[in-house]
C-alpha angles and dihedrals in degrees: 000000000000122000124182120202121194115209116196119184113190118185122178115218117239097215099059091134092068094054118111120255113258120247116258114264117250114276115247113215118202136168118260091242090058097056104030138038131207113255114238133070112026137203118272128218118237127200136183142168119234149144132259114208136183097057121153098242091298097108132103119314128227094272090066094083099177092061092058092043092051092049091048091051091050093049090049090059087056091052098260112123110201125157114241092233092059097057122098106206106185090129096048130074131186113230141179111230119208134183142154126235123202123229094251100044111132134205108290096026118136126235131192113240135197123213118202124188115240097182133057097283114147097209142359092204113142094006130140123217112230118223106293126185113229116210132201128223090280092055096248119135108253104168143004119230129200141137145095117315125239111202099177093230144050142228136200145164136077139249112358093338107084136143124201134179120203125340112322102187097064123064140170134222108204108218089355099139124073115206113234102186137056117248130197108308105189141032114249120242112265143169095226137027125207124208118200117210115227088215107034111223132152094219095050092044090052091050091051092052090048093051091049092049090052089052101043103021139270118317092015093120137025137176114258096179137333090283103038135063117187119211124196107223111233116238093249091056099048091104094029103061094147090056091051092049091048089053094050102041097071093052111126113240126191100226120213107210127197114244107251140173111201116202128188106186093184093063099024092241121154123184119186120195118232093242095056112128131195125212123221105300143143121220128197122186130183141154124225112197120193117188121187116189128180122201116193114214125190119229108207118192123221120266118281090006092117087229125142128238110246135185114229118198117217112199124197127186122202122188120192122185114188116225107241133170133231110247120203120207117198125219112284095023111173130225092262090055092049093051091046092050094047091049088052089057090050094230127168124228091262090052089052089055091057092045093050092050090049091049090051091049090051092052093241098111112087096200144076113262113219116191115197 
C-alpha cells in the first residue's frame, strides 16, 4: 500500500512593509470587438431530436424503446412497415441535437451542431446524424442538421476489456446545420449604442469610453456601469449604424484583467494568470511514501515427520522521505517566480493545486481562485 502525504508549511513574514513594490504587469491590448458586444439582438438556442446510424453495435439496446419507435416511424414514411418491437437497433442511437444561431444568420448559413446520446448507447464513434429539424424557443423549425459525427476520441475492445479516450457519447458536426429562415439583416437606426463587456470591470469600461471619445470626440461615450458603455451616435451616423460599429470595433483597448488562478481538480489542470501576485511566504513540500509488502512463504515438513505444511507471511515495511527544500517567496512575487519556485520543489500539477489553495487560505495569494 502506498500513501502519499503532502506537507505544506506557510509562514507569513513580519516585515512585509519593507518589501519593494512589484512591477506593474504587462498591459494587454485587445480590440473592442474582442472584449465587448453590441447590445441588441442575441443568439438563440436550437434543439432537435434525431437518430445517429452506422454505429458498430454500440447503439441503443432494446430497452430504449423510443429509438426503435423513431426508426419504425421513419421507415414507414419511406413505405417500409416494420413493427417497432421487431427491430434490432444496435447500430442506431437516439440523440438530442443542439446549436446556436446568431441574430444575423441568413438562409443557407452553416451552424455547428452537437449531438448527445439520450439512450444507453456506448459510443457514437463512426456514426452519421440523419436529417434533424432544429427548432427555436417558439417551436418553429429554424435549421436542418445532418452529417458524420466527430467525437474527438476513440474506443475499442470487447467484453470487459475495453479502452476509451475522451467522451464517446457526445459528438459534433462542424457546419452540419443549414439555416432555413431569414434572420434580422440590419441594425435599426438609434440615438445611442450600448456595448456590453464580456468581463465587467470599471477600469476596462473607462478605457473603452476614453478610446471612443478620442475617436468620435469628447463626451461621445460614458460608462453606465461596469458592464456597459453608452455611445452617443453622431448625427452623420444616425442612418448608418453598421458603418459606425465597423469604425469602433477595431479600436485598441488596454484591458485590465482580474488576477485569477483557475483549478480543475478532475484533470489536474492549473492555469495562473500573468498578473497573479504572491505575498511574503515560505513553502515546503515533501512526499512521504510508506510501502508495506507481504511475501508468503511455504514451510514444508520432512517426510514421515507427521508435520503439517504451513504458510508463513513475511512482512517488510519501506519508508521513503524525499529530500525537499524550503522555498521563500518575497512580497510581490510574479508568475514567473512562482513557476520557477514550484519547479524547484519538483511538484506535480496536483501538488500545485494543494499549494495554491493553502496560499489562498493563508492570505498570501493575491488572486481569485476559480475551481471548475
